[in-house]
BAMIRO-260297 format. One line per 3 residues: number of its first residue (from 1); their letters; for each residue x, y, z of N, C-alpha, C, CB. Coordinates in Angstrom, 1 decimal, m for minus. Glycine has a CB too. Layout:
NUM	a	X,Y,Z,X,Y,Z,X,Y,Z,X,Y,Z  ...
END
This chain:
1	vql	3.1,37.6,m12.9,3.5,39.1,m12.5,3.9,39.6,m13.9,4.8,39.3,m11.4  3.3,40.8,m14.2,3.8,41.7,m15.2,3.9,43.0,m15.0,3.0,41.6,m16.3  4.9,43.5,m15.5,5.3,45.1,m15.6,5.6,45.4,m16.8,6.4,45.5,m14.9
4	ves	4.8,46.4,m17.2,5.0,47.1,m18.5,5.2,48.6,m18.4,3.9,46.9,m19.4  6.3,48.9,m18.9,7.0,50.3,m18.8,6.5,51.1,m20.0,8.6,50.3,m18.8  6.3,52.3,m20.1,6.1,53.1,m21.3,6.3,54.6,m20.8,4.5,52.9,m22.0
7	ggg	6.4,55.4,m21.8,6.6,56.9,m21.8,7.9,57.2,m22.0,6.2,57.6,m20.7  8.9,56.4,m22.4,10.2,57.0,m22.8,10.3,57.7,m24.0,11.1,56.0,m22.8  11.4,58.1,m24.4,11.6,58.8,m25.7,12.8,59.7,m25.7,10.2,59.5,m26.1
10	lvq	12.9,60.5,m26.7,13.9,61.3,m27.0,13.5,62.8,m26.6,14.3,61.2,m28.5  14.4,63.3,m25.6,13.9,64.6,m25.2,15.2,65.5,m25.0,13.0,64.6,m23.9  15.1,66.9,m25.3,16.3,67.7,m25.2,16.7,67.8,m23.6,15.9,69.3,m26.0
13	pgg	17.9,68.2,m23.5,18.3,68.5,m22.0,17.5,69.6,m21.5,19.7,68.9,m21.9  17.1,69.6,m20.2,16.2,70.4,m19.5,14.7,70.0,m19.7,16.4,71.9,m19.9  14.4,69.1,m20.5,13.1,68.7,m20.8,12.6,67.5,m19.7,13.1,68.1,m22.4
16	slr	11.3,67.1,m19.9,10.6,66.5,m19.1,10.0,65.2,m19.7,9.7,67.3,m18.5  10.0,64.2,m18.8,9.3,62.9,m19.4,8.5,62.4,m18.2,10.4,61.7,m20.0  7.6,61.6,m18.5,6.9,60.9,m17.5,6.7,59.4,m17.8,5.5,61.5,m17.3
19	lsc	7.4,58.6,m17.1,7.3,57.2,m17.2,6.2,56.5,m16.6,8.3,56.7,m16.7  5.7,55.4,m17.2,4.7,54.7,m16.4,4.8,53.3,m16.3,3.5,55.0,m16.8  4.5,52.6,m15.3,4.6,51.1,m15.3,3.4,50.5,m14.8,5.7,50.7,m14.5
22	aas	2.7,49.7,m15.8,1.3,49.1,m15.5,1.7,47.7,m14.8,0.3,49.0,m16.9  1.3,47.4,m13.7,1.6,46.2,m13.0,0.2,45.4,m13.0,2.1,46.5,m11.4  0.4,44.0,m13.0,m0.6,43.0,m13.2,m0.1,41.7,m12.5,m0.8,42.8,m14.7
25	gft	m1.1,40.8,m12.2,m0.8,39.4,m11.7,m0.3,39.4,m10.5,0.1,38.7,m12.6  m0.6,40.4,m9.5,m0.2,40.4,m8.1,m0.9,41.3,m7.4,1.3,40.6,m7.8  m0.9,41.3,m6.0,m1.6,42.5,m5.3,m0.8,43.7,m5.2,m2.0,42.2,m4.1
28	fss	m1.1,44.4,m6.1,0.0,45.7,m6.2,0.0,46.4,m5.0,m0.5,46.9,m7.3  m0.9,46.6,m4.3,m0.7,47.4,m2.9,0.1,47.0,m1.9,m2.0,47.6,m2.3  0.4,45.5,m2.1,1.2,45.0,m1.1,2.6,44.9,m1.1,0.9,43.8,m1.0
31	yam	3.0,45.7,m2.3,4.4,45.7,m2.5,4.9,47.3,m2.8,4.7,44.8,m3.8  6.1,47.5,m2.3,6.8,48.6,m2.6,7.5,48.7,m4.2,7.9,48.8,m1.5  7.5,49.6,m4.8,7.7,49.6,m6.2,9.0,50.3,m6.4,6.6,50.3,m7.0
34	swy	9.8,50.1,m7.4,10.9,51.1,m7.7,11.1,51.1,m9.1,12.2,50.7,m7.1  12.1,52.3,m9.5,12.4,52.5,m10.7,14.0,52.3,m10.7,12.0,53.9,m11.2  14.4,51.8,m11.8,15.9,51.4,m11.9,16.3,51.9,m13.4,16.1,49.7,m11.8
37	rqa	17.7,52.2,m13.6,18.0,52.6,m14.8,19.3,51.9,m15.2,18.1,54.0,m14.9  19.6,51.7,m16.5,20.8,51.2,m16.9,21.3,51.8,m18.2,20.7,49.7,m17.1  22.5,52.4,m18.1,23.2,53.1,m19.2,24.0,52.2,m19.9,24.0,54.3,m18.6
40	pgk	24.2,52.6,m21.3,25.0,51.7,m22.0,26.5,51.5,m21.2,25.2,52.3,m23.4  27.0,50.2,m21.1,28.3,49.9,m20.5,28.2,50.1,m19.0,29.4,50.6,m21.1  27.1,50.2,m18.5,27.1,50.5,m16.9,26.1,49.4,m16.3,26.6,52.3,m16.4
43	gre	26.3,49.1,m15.0,25.4,48.4,m14.2,24.0,48.9,m14.2,25.9,48.3,m13.0  23.0,48.3,m13.7,21.7,48.8,m13.4,21.8,49.4,m11.9,20.5,47.7,m13.6  21.2,50.5,m11.8,21.2,51.3,m10.7,19.8,51.8,m10.1,22.0,52.4,m10.9
46	sva	19.7,51.8,m9.0,18.4,52.2,m8.4,18.1,53.8,m8.5,18.3,51.8,m6.8  17.1,54.3,m9.2,16.7,55.7,m9.2,15.7,56.1,m8.1,16.0,56.0,m10.5  14.8,55.5,m7.8,13.6,56.0,m6.9,12.8,54.7,m6.4,12.5,57.1,m7.8
49	sit	12.3,54.7,m5.3,11.4,53.7,m4.8,10.3,54.4,m4.1,12.1,52.6,m4.0  9.2,53.7,m3.8,8.0,54.3,m3.3,7.4,53.0,m2.4,6.9,55.0,m4.6  7.1,53.3,m1.1,6.4,52.2,m0.1,5.0,51.9,m0.8,6.1,52.8,1.5
52	rtg	4.4,50.8,0.0,3.1,50.3,m0.6,2.0,51.4,m0.6,2.6,49.0,0.3  2.1,52.3,0.5,0.8,53.2,0.5,1.4,54.6,m0.2,0.2,53.5,2.1  2.6,54.6,m0.6,3.1,55.9,m1.2,3.6,56.8,m0.2,1.9,56.6,m2.0
55	gnt	3.4,56.6,1.2,3.8,57.5,2.2,5.3,57.8,2.2,3.4,56.9,3.4  6.0,56.9,1.7,7.4,57.3,1.7,8.1,57.1,0.5,8.0,56.7,2.8  9.1,57.9,0.0,9.8,57.9,m1.2,11.2,57.9,m1.1,9.5,59.0,m1.9
58	yya	12.1,57.3,m1.8,13.5,57.4,m1.7,14.2,57.8,m3.2,14.0,56.0,m1.2  15.2,58.6,m3.2,15.8,58.7,m4.5,17.2,58.8,m4.4,15.3,60.0,m5.2  17.8,58.4,m5.7,19.2,58.5,m5.8,19.7,59.9,m5.7,19.7,58.0,m7.1
61	dsv	20.9,60.0,m5.2,21.4,61.5,m5.0,21.3,62.2,m6.4,23.0,61.6,m4.5  21.7,61.5,m7.5,21.9,62.0,m8.8,20.6,62.5,m9.5,22.6,61.0,m9.5  19.3,62.2,m8.8,18.2,62.5,m9.4,17.1,63.3,m8.4,17.6,61.3,m10.1
64	kgr	17.8,63.5,m7.0,17.0,64.1,m6.1,16.7,65.6,m6.4,17.5,64.0,m4.9  15.4,66.0,m6.3,14.9,67.3,m6.7,14.6,67.4,m8.1,15.9,68.3,m6.4  14.8,66.4,m8.9,14.4,66.4,m10.3,13.4,65.4,m10.7,15.5,66.1,m11.0
67	fti	13.4,64.3,m10.1,12.5,63.1,m10.4,11.5,63.0,m9.3,13.3,61.8,m10.5  10.3,62.5,m9.6,9.3,62.3,m8.5,8.8,60.9,m8.9,8.2,63.4,m8.5  8.7,60.0,m7.8,8.0,58.8,m7.9,6.6,59.0,m7.4,8.8,57.7,m7.1
70	srd	5.6,58.3,m8.0,4.3,58.1,m7.5,3.6,57.0,m7.8,3.5,59.2,m7.8  2.6,56.6,m7.2,1.7,55.3,m7.5,0.3,55.6,m7.4,2.0,54.1,m6.5  m0.4,54.9,m8.2,m2.0,54.9,m7.9,m2.4,53.4,m7.7,m2.8,55.5,m9.2
73	nak	m2.7,53.1,m6.5,m2.9,51.5,m6.2,m4.4,51.3,m6.7,m2.7,51.0,m4.6  m5.2,52.2,m7.1,m6.5,51.8,m7.6,m6.3,51.4,m9.2,m7.6,52.9,m7.4  m5.1,51.9,m9.7,m5.0,51.7,m11.1,m3.8,50.6,m11.3,m4.8,53.1,m11.9
76	nmv	m3.2,50.3,m10.2,m2.1,49.3,m10.3,m0.9,50.0,m11.3,m2.7,47.8,m10.9  m0.7,51.3,m11.0,0.3,52.0,m11.7,1.3,52.6,m10.9,m0.3,52.9,m12.4  2.6,52.9,m11.2,3.7,53.7,m10.7,4.2,54.4,m11.8,4.7,52.9,m10.2
79	ylq	4.6,55.6,m11.4,5.0,56.7,m12.2,6.4,57.2,m11.9,4.1,57.8,m12.0  7.0,57.8,m12.9,8.4,58.4,m12.7,8.3,59.5,m13.4,9.6,57.6,m13.1  8.0,61.0,m12.7,8.1,62.2,m13.3,9.6,62.7,m13.4,7.3,63.1,m12.7
82	mns	9.9,62.8,m14.6,11.4,63.2,m14.7,11.6,64.7,m15.3,12.2,62.2,m15.6  12.0,65.6,m14.6,12.3,67.0,m14.9,13.8,67.4,m15.0,11.7,67.8,m13.8  14.0,68.5,m15.8,15.4,68.9,m15.8,16.2,67.8,m16.3,15.8,69.2,m14.5
85	lkp	15.8,67.1,m17.3,16.6,66.0,m17.8,18.0,66.4,m18.2,15.9,65.3,m18.9  19.0,65.6,m18.1,20.4,65.8,m18.4,20.8,64.6,m19.3,21.4,65.8,m17.0  21.9,64.9,m20.0,22.3,63.8,m21.0,22.8,62.5,m20.2,23.5,64.1,m21.9
88	edt	23.2,62.6,m19.1,23.5,61.6,m18.2,22.5,60.8,m17.7,23.9,62.2,m17.1  21.4,61.2,m17.8,20.0,60.4,m17.5,19.7,59.5,m18.6,18.9,61.4,m17.4  20.4,59.5,m19.7,20.0,58.6,m20.9,20.3,57.2,m20.4,20.9,58.9,m22.3
91	amy	19.3,56.3,m20.6,19.5,55.0,m20.1,18.1,54.2,m20.3,19.9,55.0,m18.5  18.2,52.8,m20.3,17.1,52.2,m20.1,16.4,52.1,m18.8,17.3,51.1,m20.6  15.1,52.5,m18.7,14.5,52.6,m17.4,13.7,51.3,m17.2,13.6,53.9,m17.2
94	ycr	13.7,50.8,m15.9,13.0,49.6,m15.7,12.2,49.9,m14.3,14.0,48.1,m15.6  11.1,49.1,m14.4,10.1,49.0,m13.1,10.5,47.7,m12.5,8.6,48.9,m13.5  10.4,47.8,m11.1,10.8,46.6,m10.4,9.7,46.5,m9.1,12.4,46.6,m10.0
97	rgl	9.3,45.1,m9.1,8.4,45.0,m7.8,9.5,44.6,m6.6,7.1,43.7,m8.1  9.2,45.5,m5.5,10.0,45.4,m4.4,11.4,45.0,m4.6,9.5,44.4,m3.5  12.0,44.1,m3.9,13.4,43.5,m4.1,13.4,42.3,m4.8,14.0,43.3,m2.8
100	ddy	12.3,41.8,m5.5,12.1,40.6,m6.1,12.6,40.6,m7.5,10.7,40.3,m6.1  12.8,39.4,m8.1,13.3,39.5,m9.5,12.4,39.6,m10.3,14.0,38.5,m9.8  11.3,40.5,m10.2,10.5,40.9,m11.3,10.7,42.1,m11.9,9.2,40.8,m10.9
103	wgq	10.9,42.3,m13.2,11.3,43.3,m13.8,10.5,43.6,m15.1,12.7,43.2,m14.0  10.3,44.9,m15.4,9.5,45.0,m16.8,10.7,45.1,m18.0,8.5,46.6,m16.9  10.3,45.2,m19.3,10.9,45.1,m20.4,11.8,46.4,m20.6,10.0,44.9,m21.4
106	gtq	11.5,47.3,m19.9,12.2,48.6,m19.9,11.7,49.6,m21.1,13.8,48.4,m20.0  11.9,50.9,m20.7,11.7,52.0,m21.7,12.8,52.8,m22.1,10.7,52.9,m21.3  13.2,53.1,m23.1,14.4,53.9,m23.3,14.1,55.4,m23.2,15.1,53.6,m24.7
109	vtv	15.1,55.9,m22.4,15.0,57.5,m22.3,16.5,58.0,m22.9,14.8,58.1,m20.4  16.2,59.0,m23.9,17.5,59.4,m24.5,17.4,61.0,m24.3,17.7,58.8,m26.2  18.4,61.7,m23.6,18.4,63.0,m23.5,19.6,63.5,m24.3,18.4,63.4,m22.1
112	ss	19.2,64.3,m25.4,20.2,64.8,m26.4,19.7,66.0,m27.2,20.6,63.6,m27.3  20.4,66.8,m27.6,20.1,68.0,m28.2,20.4,67.7,m29.7,20.8,69.3,m27.5
END
């Protein structure tokens, strides 16, 4: 199982970023997928998740209306579109397979002027 995140970076408040997670080594369409984040000095928190077919999505209250999770089962990819970014969104963002202990290495998102 391999999960590789990309797309992080430095962005100004109000800006947008699109994170990507490339999955391999398992039948991607058989698993729900999630994005988590961990800010310095804080625990890892769930941001968004998506069911196997993409028919249902779930969001943390803190990102609802600003972030959108999506997936492409043909490409084994899961995405996180982040709009209206705030300084408090600064964190390392991780991709996770279902509720398993399989995580990517993370991609850093920094929101600062």
